[in-house]
SELOBA-996182 format. One record per residue: x, y, z of N, C-alpha, C in turn; residue in one letter. Coordinates in steps of 0.001 Angstrom, whole numbers, always signed. Layout:
BEGIN
[[X; Y; Z]; [X; Y; Z]; [X; Y; Z]; A] ...
***
This chain:
BEGIN
[[-2960; +1560; -44758]; [-1884; +1096; -43878]; [-2382; +1151; -42434]; M] [[-2052; +161; -41650]; [-2489; +135; -40267]; [-1678; +1117; -39437]; W] [[-2264; +1585; -38410]; [-1653; +2593; -37559]; [-584; +1974; -36665]; R] [[+561; +2627; -36574]; [+1618; +2139; -35689]; [+1242; +2454; -34246]; L] [[+1285; +1454; -33395]; [+928; +1703; -32000]; [+2118; +1521; -31074]; W] [[+3182; +918; -31535]; [+4377; +759; -30709]; [+5355; +1859; -31067]; A] [[+5647; +2710; -30142]; [+6524; +3842; -30414]; [+7746; +3782; -29512]; R] [[+8833; +4241; -30052]; [+10076; +4250; -29299]; [+10190; +5553; -28521]; S] [[+10741; +5478; -27320]; [+10969; +6688; -26546]; [+12304; +7318; -26887]; T] [[+13145; +6576; -27565]; [+14464; +7075; -27935]; [+14460; +7530; -29388]; S] [[+15050; +8705; -29672]; [+15099; +9145; -31069]; [+16068; +8312; -31908]; P] [[+16945; +7533; -31266]; [+17919; +6723; -31991]; [+17356; +5382; -32452]; Y] [[+16184; +5025; -31967]; [+15556; +3759; -32325]; [+14302; +4067; -33128]; L] [[+14241; +3585; -34353]; [+13125; +3935; -35227]; [+11837; +3250; -34794]; S] [[+10738; +3784; -35265]; [+9438; +3191; -34953]; [+9313; +1802; -35564]; R] [[+9865; +1640; -36754]; [+9780; +329; -37400]; [+10488; -728; -36576]; L] [[+11634; -380; -36019]; [+12383; -1337; -35214]; [+11620; -1669; -33928]; R] [[+10961; -687; -33340]; [+10174; -926; -32137]; [+8996; -1838; -32448]; T] [[+8325; -1592; -33562]; [+7192; -2421; -33946]; [+7640; -3846; -34224]; T] [[+8805; -4004; -34842]; [+9320; -5350; -35094]; [+9551; -6086; -33777]; M] [[+10054; -5386; -32772]; [+10285; -6021; -31474]; [+8993; -6474; -30825]; G] [[+7969; -5644; -30919]; [+6676; -6003; -30331]; [+6063; -7189; -31070]; V] [[+6138; -7161; -32398]; [+5601; -8281; -33171]; [+6363; -9567; -32873]; E] [[+7657; -9479; -32679]; [+8457; -10654; -32338]; [+8066; -11193; -30963]; N] [[+7830; -10293; -30008]; [+7413; -10724; -28672]; [+6100; -11501; -28748]; F] [[+5118; -10972; -29485]; [+3824; -11641; -29574]; [+3936; -12976; -30296]; W] [[+4794; -13048; -31323]; [+4987; -14303; -32048]; [+5568; -15364; -31112]; R] [[+6567; -14985; -30316]; [+7160; -15936; -29373]; [+6177; -16310; -28267]; Q] [[+5398; -15341; -27807]; [+4400; -15619; -26772]; [+3385; -16642; -27272]; L] [[+2890; -16458; -28474]; [+1916; -17394; -29035]; [+2534; -18772; -29256]; K] [[+3754; -18794; -29736]; [+4391; -20076; -30050]; [+4792; -20845; -28790]; H] [[+5358; -20152; -27811]; [+5903; -20833; -26629]; [+4884; -21069; -25524]; N] [[+3931; -20161; -25341]; [+3059; -20244; -24172]; [+1583; -20410; -24505]; Y] [[+1153; -19963; -25662]; [-274; -20001; -25974]; [-597; -20964; -27113]; L] [[+272; -21928; -27367]; [+49; -22825; -28496]; [-1148; -23749; -28293]; H] [[-1579; -23973; -27064]; [-2731; -24841; -26809]; [-4055; -24089; -26808]; N] [[-4007; -22774; -26812]; [-5222; -21971; -26732]; [-5456; -21271; -28066]; Y] [[-6638; -21486; -28658]; [-6914; -20824; -29928]; [-7311; -19371; -29719]; T] [[-8193; -19132; -28770]; [-8600; -17763; -28471]; [-8649; -17591; -26950]; R] [[-7504; -17330; -26332]; [-7496; -17248; -24860]; [-8258; -16024; -24367]; P] [[-8921; -16197; -23245]; [-9606; -15065; -22629]; [-8569; -14140; -22024]; R] [[-8972; -12921; -21764]; [-8043; -11913; -21264]; [-7467; -12308; -19910]; L] [[-8296; -12828; -19008]; [-7778; -13215; -17696]; [-6786; -14373; -17808]; D] [[-7020; -15281; -18735]; [-6086; -16382; -18948]; [-4771; -15870; -19536]; Q] [[-4847; -14923; -20451]; [-3648; -14331; -21035]; [-2827; -13608; -19971]; L] [[-3492; -12858; -19104]; [-2786; -12149; -18029]; [-2142; -13147; -17077]; V] [[-2829; -14243; -16766]; [-2254; -15263; -15884]; [-997; -15860; -16505]; W] [[-1034; -16166; -17796]; [+137; -16725; -18483]; [+1280; -15719; -18466]; V] [[+975; -14445; -18702]; [+2019; -13418; -18687]; [+2671; -13303; -17315]; L] [[+1864; -13350; -16264]; [+2396; -13162; -14908]; [+3133; -14406; -14411]; I] [[+2557; -15580; -14601]; [+3106; -16790; -13988]; [+4076; -17579; -14858]; H] [[+4070; -17369; -16148]; [+4960; -18145; -17013]; [+5978; -17271; -17736]; K] [[+5513; -16195; -18357]; [+6405; -15380; -19189]; [+7355; -14552; -18329]; V] [[+6827; -13873; -17322]; [+7658; -12994; -16498]; [+8773; -13748; -15781]; T] [[+8520; -14891; -15119]; [+9646; -15611; -14502]; [+10696; -16055; -15515]; P] [[+10267; -16435; -16710]; [+11238; -16842; -17733]; [+12108; -15662; -18152]; A] [[+11513; -14485; -18276]; [+12296; -13305; -18645]; [+13245; -12898; -17524]; Y] [[+12803; -12994; -16278]; [+13693; -12663; -15160]; [+14867; -13639; -15091]; F] [[+14609; -14916; -15333]; [+15697; -15900; -15332]; [+16687; -15594; -16446]; A] [[+16179; -15196; -17594]; [+17076; -14847; -18711]; [+17875; -13589; -18392]; R] [[+17254; -12605; -17764]; [+17972; -11379; -17404]; [+19053; -11658; -16375]; M] [[+18790; -12565; -15435]; [+19809; -12914; -14446]; [+21028; -13530; -15118]; D] [[+20799; -14310; -16149]; [+21906; -14920; -16873]; [+22683; -13936; -17726]; G] [[+22070; -12822; -18077]; [+22715; -11842; -18949]; [+23199; -10612; -18191]; L] [[+23552; -10763; -16934]; [+24072; -9633; -16165]; [+25431; -9211; -16700]; Q] [[+26004; -8169; -16131]; [+27260; -7602; -16623]; [+28409; -8602; -16610]; D] [[+28448; -9486; -15629]; [+29541; -10434; -15529]; [+29443; -11595; -16511]; G] [[+28357; -11711; -17180]; [+28147; -12822; -18108]; [+28921; -12577; -19398]; Y] [[+29641; -13584; -19868]; [+30476; -13434; -21067]; [+29698; -13899; -22290]; R] [[+28758; -13091; -22718]; [+27898; -13472; -23825]; [+28684; -13528; -25137]; M] [[+28613; -14640; -25825]; [+29262; -14782; -27116]; [+30753; -15034; -27043]; G] [[+31282; -15275; -25865]; [+32720; -15510; -25710]; [+32940; -16840; -25009]; R] [[+34135; -17356; -25180]; [+34460; -18604; -24498]; [+34721; -18323; -23021]; S] [[+34810; -19378; -22247]; [+35075; -19226; -20818]; [+36480; -18676; -20617]; K] [[+36710; -17914; -19545]; [+38066; -17415; -19298]; [+39021; -18569; -18998]; P] [[+40276; -18360; -19325]; [+41282; -19398; -19113]; [+41519; -19618; -17626]; L] [[+41782; -20865; -17273]; [+42134; -21179; -15892]; [+43593; -20787; -15661]; T] [[+44019; -20817; -14415]; [+45404; -20456; -14096]; [+46377; -21403; -14794]; A] [[+46050; -22686; -14813]; [+46911; -23658; -15490]; [+47018; -23347; -16981]; Y] [[+45912; -23013; -17620]; [+45929; -22720; -19053]; [+46755; -21468; -19355]; Q] [[+46664; -20463; -18487]; [+47462; -19244; -18697]; [+48953; -19539; -18582]; R] [[+49341; -20331; -17571]; [+50758; -20698; -17417]; [+51233; -21530; -18597]; R] [[+50412; -22465; -19046]; [+50770; -23320; -20168]; [+50931; -22504; -21451]; F] [[+50100; -21508; -21615]; [+50149; -20684; -22817]; [+51404; -19813; -22850]; K] [[+51832; -19322; -21702]; [+53023; -18465; -21655]; [+54314; -19272; -21674]; T] [[+54260; -20559; -21363]; [+55479; -21384; -21323]; [+55966; -21747; -22706]; A] 
***
């Protein structure tokens, strides 16, 4: 069996779940950003991580802030609330 290298810092999150997250990250990285490169050099991989992957993750985090209604419909407008109570 191969050695687990991704470890969780939280006792509530298992090592298997942490490893699955890391494997998922690498799968998405290869599919979305490295699909044109068969064996990218380390400097090229670091450039892709810094200039392409990181801005995409920051944009996604900005969209998922506390005020974002993930998985819910938009809040009702004032007209819709009045119409619903009438």
